[in-house]
N, C-alpha and C positions, 0 to 999 in steps of 0.2 A: 217551798219544799216540793220535791218531785215524787209522785207516786205513779207507778205503772202496773198493769195487770196483764197476764198472759192467758189466752183462751185457746181452746181447740179450734173453733171457728166463730164466725160472727153471730150465729144463732144462739150461742151460749152466753153472750155478753151480760145480759140482764141477770140471768140466773147466777153467774159467777160473782158479780158484784154484790148481789143481794145476800149471798152466802156470808160475806164478811160484814155487810152493812145492816142487816136486819137486827131488830131487838132480840129476836129469839137466839141468834148466834152470838151477838156481841152486846150484852146488856149494859156494859160499863164503858163502851166506846174505846176499848183498849187497842183494837186493831181496825177500827172503822176507817175505810179509805176516804180520802178527800173527794169532794164533788168533781174536781177537775181531773180525776184520774184518767190516764190515757191507756187505751186498749191495744194490745199487740196479738197477732193471730199466728197459730202454728201453720195454717195453710195459706198464709199470705206470702206473695213473692214481691212485695213492694218494700224496697230498701231505702225509700225516701222518708225520713222521720217527720217531715212537715205534713205528710198526708195523714188521713184519718186513721187508717188501720194498717200499720206497717207489720213486717215480719218480726217474730220473736228473735230472729237471728240478726236483726239490725246491729251493726257494729257499734255498740255502746262504748263510750269512753270509760276507762277505769275510774272507779270511785266517783261516778257521776249521778247516781240515782239514790234517793233517800230510802224508798221502800219499794220492793218488787213483790207483788202478789201473784201466786199461782192459782188461777181459777180452778174451781172444783171440777171443771170439764177437762182440764189439762192433763194428758195422760203421762204422768211422771211415775215411773216404776222404781221399785227398791232394788235396783241392780247397778252394775258398774256404769252404764250409760247415765242413769239417773243421778248417781253420786257425782260423776264428772260434770254434769249439767249444773247441779247445785254448787259445786266448787267454783265453776265459772261465774255464776251469779254473785258469789261472795266477793269477787273482784270488781264486779260492776257497781255494787252498792258503795256508798260513802262509808268512812270508817266508823261512823256512829249510826249507820243505816241497818236495815234488816230485810231478810227474805222471809216472807210470810206464806205459809203453805198449809193445805189440809192434811191432817194426819189421822189415820184410821185406827180403830180398836185393834188389838193384837190379832184376833181371829180373822177379822175382815182383811187386815193387811196381808196376812199369810195367804188367805184364800185368793186374793187378787194380784199378789206380788206388788202391792202398794206399800208406801212408807207407813210404819207404825212408830210410836214414840221410841220403843226400844231399838228398832233398826236404825232410826235417825241418830240416836245418841251413840250407838256403837260406831257408826261411820264418821260422825262429825264432832262429838263433844270435846271441847277444849276449854280449860279454865280461862276466863277472860281477864287479860291484863293483870295488874298486881292485886286486885281486890278479891280474886278467887271465885268470881261468879261464873256460873255456867253460861256458855254462849248459845245454848238452846233453851228457849223459854216456852212453857205451856201457857198459851194466852187465854184460850177458852175451849169449850168442848169441841174437839175436832180441829183445832187450830194451834199451830206452833210457829215460832219464829226463830230464825238463825241469825247470828251476828258474827263478826270477825273475832276470832278467839285469840288466845295467847300464842298459839302456833298455827301455822297454815295447815289445812287438811292435806293428807297424803294424796298424791296423784295416783289414780287407779287406771289400770289398763282399759282402754275403751276406744272404739273407732270415733267416738264423739270428739276426743281430744285433737286428733289430727284434722278432723273436719273443721272445727271452730278456730284452730290456730293457724292452719296452713291452707286448706282448700277454699274455705269461704272468703278470706281476704284476697286470695289470688283471683277468684272469679269476680269479685266486686271490682277489682282493679282492671280486669279485662273488659268489663262492661259488656258482657254477653248474656242478656236476660234468659235466653232459651236454655243455655247450659246451666245457669244458676238455678232455674226452676226445676230442671231435671234432677240436679244434685240434691236440692232440698227435698223433693218428693221421695227420692231414693233413701235419703237419710231418715226422714220421718217414718217411712215404712219399716226400715230396719230397727229403729227405736222401739216400735210397737211389737214387731214380730219376734225379735230376739228375746224380749221380756216374756212373751207368751210361751215360746218354745222352752225357755229356761224353766218356767213354772211347770210345764208338763214333765220335763226331765226330773225336776225336784219331786213331783208327785209320784213318779214311777220308780226312779232309781235313788232318790235321796241326795243328800249334800255331799257325801264322802265317797261314794262308789266311783271308781275310775272309769271314765266313759270314752269309748272310741266313737267319734261322731263322723258321719258322712253327710255331705250335702250335694244334691244332684241338680245340675242345670240351673244354677243361679249365678249371681255375680260374686259370691263369696263373702259379702259383707256380714251376712248372718253368722256364718261359721267363725269369722274373725271376732265378732262380738262375743259369741258364746265361749270361744277358747280363752277370751280375756276375763271371763267371769270369776269373781271371788266367791260365788254362791253355789256353783256346781264344780265338779272336778273333771274337766275335760283333759284326758291324757293325750289325745291326738284328734285333730280335726282334718278331714280330707275332703277336698272339693273335687267332684267329678264333673267335667264340663267339656263340651265340644266347641266352645267359643273361647279360644285363648286370648283374643283381644279384650273381651269383656272381663276375663279374670285379671289380666294385667292392669286394667283400668283402675281397679280398686286395691291393688296389692300393697300400695304404700300406706293404706289405712291401718294395717296390722301393726300394733306396737312391737318394737324390736325385741323386747324381752319375751314375747310370746311366739316369735317366728319359728322356733324349734318345734312347736307343737302343731304347726299348720302346714299342709302339703296340698299340692294341686296335681291332679291327674287328668291330662288332656287325652280324649279319645277321638278318633277320626272315622269310626264306622258305627254300625248300629248297636254293637255290643259294648256295654259299659263294664270295664274291668274291676268290678267290685271285689273287695277283700271280704273274707268270711268271718271277721271278728268285730263287726260293728254292733254296738249296743243301741245306737240311735241312727236312723237314716231319715233325713229331711228331703222331701221331693217337692219340687215346684211344678205342678201340673200345667201351669200356663205355657211353659216352653216345650211341652212334650206333645208329640202327635197323638191324637186320641186313640188311634188304632194300636199304638205301642204302650199305652198307659197301663193296661192290665198286665201285660207281659212284664213290664218293669216292676210292678208291685210283687209279682211272683218271684222275680229274680232277687228283689230286695229281701223277701222273706227267707230265701235260701241262704243269704249271706248275713243274716242277723244271728247274734248269740241267742241262746234259748230264752233269755229274759229281755230280749230287745224289742223295739217297736219302730214303726214307720210313722212319721208325721207328714201328712199331705197338705200342702198349701195350694190354694186355687185348684181344687180337685175338679177334674172335668168329667170323668166317667167311672166313678167308684162303683164297682160291682157289688151287688147284694150278696155275692158269694163270700165276701170278706166280712168277718165280724169286726166292728169298729165302734169307737166312741167319738162323740163330737165335743170339741172344746171351743170356748169363746175366742174369737179373734181380737177381742178388746181387752179382756182381763186374764185370759188363760185358765179360767175356771171350767171344770167339766160341766157340760150342759146336761141337766137332768129334767126330764119331763115334769111339769107342774111345780118346779122349784125356781122361784124368781131370785136372781142374784141381787142382793141389796147394794145400794149406792147412795151417797149423799145427794147426788144430783137427780132430781125427778126426771129430767130429760134423758139422761144416760140410763137411768133405771128402766125407762120405757124402751129405750133402744136395746138394752140387754134382754128384756122380755120378748121383744120382737125377734131378736136373733135366736133366742131359745125356741121360739115357735117355728120359724121357717128354716133354720139351720143352713141357709144359703151360703154364707161366708165362713162357716165353722171350719176349724182345722180338724181333719180326720186323723184319728190315732188308731193304728192297727197293731195289736200285740201279737207277736209270733206265737205265743203259747195258746192263743185263741184260734189260730188259723193253720195249725199243722195236725 
């Protein structure tokens, strides 16, 4: 029997395996992994399965693995990307196999944009074969397993689908390690960032409000994933960029069914032609000259709706003149002084606590109503 487990990186291996193997979590041995379980890493760029720590994106054969465990460190969010990733894993496991994953209490799941039992069942539950049994099982406290059900899960719009079906196989065939590493890094970043921004939109605008989204000076993947979301209502997503080549590089990632909701505006001078009806503007400070950063924030504020906000990623010189809140770059939860965000993993709990303390990588959120 083949058991494998996915980790965020190698520092979490022991913690992840112990989550499933300890007597505290698994008193009856229902999901305890075998001793020869093999680890795969989110940040690995090794696609040779004979090596010790390959990438989680290693091209597994269909129906080849008995059980796939998602380590407690693995950042799997309850959004379209996460749903498509789980659907992909259901084709990797054998017909009598299982995907075993940590599932959070409802309140924690909502707080972090992680999977809870209800969100998992809504997305995936299917009666199993002829005997009417659910394909989603509650194994132990904080652990659930998924099996192949009576019907295949619906395909959801996500940039992950094109990445795993088209881009990754092509890059592996080309045998260009540098390109492959760049693509995996970009995709992993988009996986995390899109979930965090989605959670901020949910917190401020809710699930049903129609959102006009703008994204400034990025590659467009973030806006593509957000416009694909079934959890927020993106009416239109517009990418403003001065790098047409970078925009076109990822244009094929956008699911065809969502193309009518996504638009690109290329500008060639210093003035970004922002429209004045955006509810959300995402700015990547990494690509912006520091001297122009503050002017851009002021320009964005002018072009927001009254209830709108700016989310700044990789902030470089955020002025104290702007009232803002800080949000975790890991789970999307608003950072509050002296409030420690809970987590099943002690390692990640400590990281969240450090993040709350120094706020270095936090996403800055500027509400228009607080700055006019």
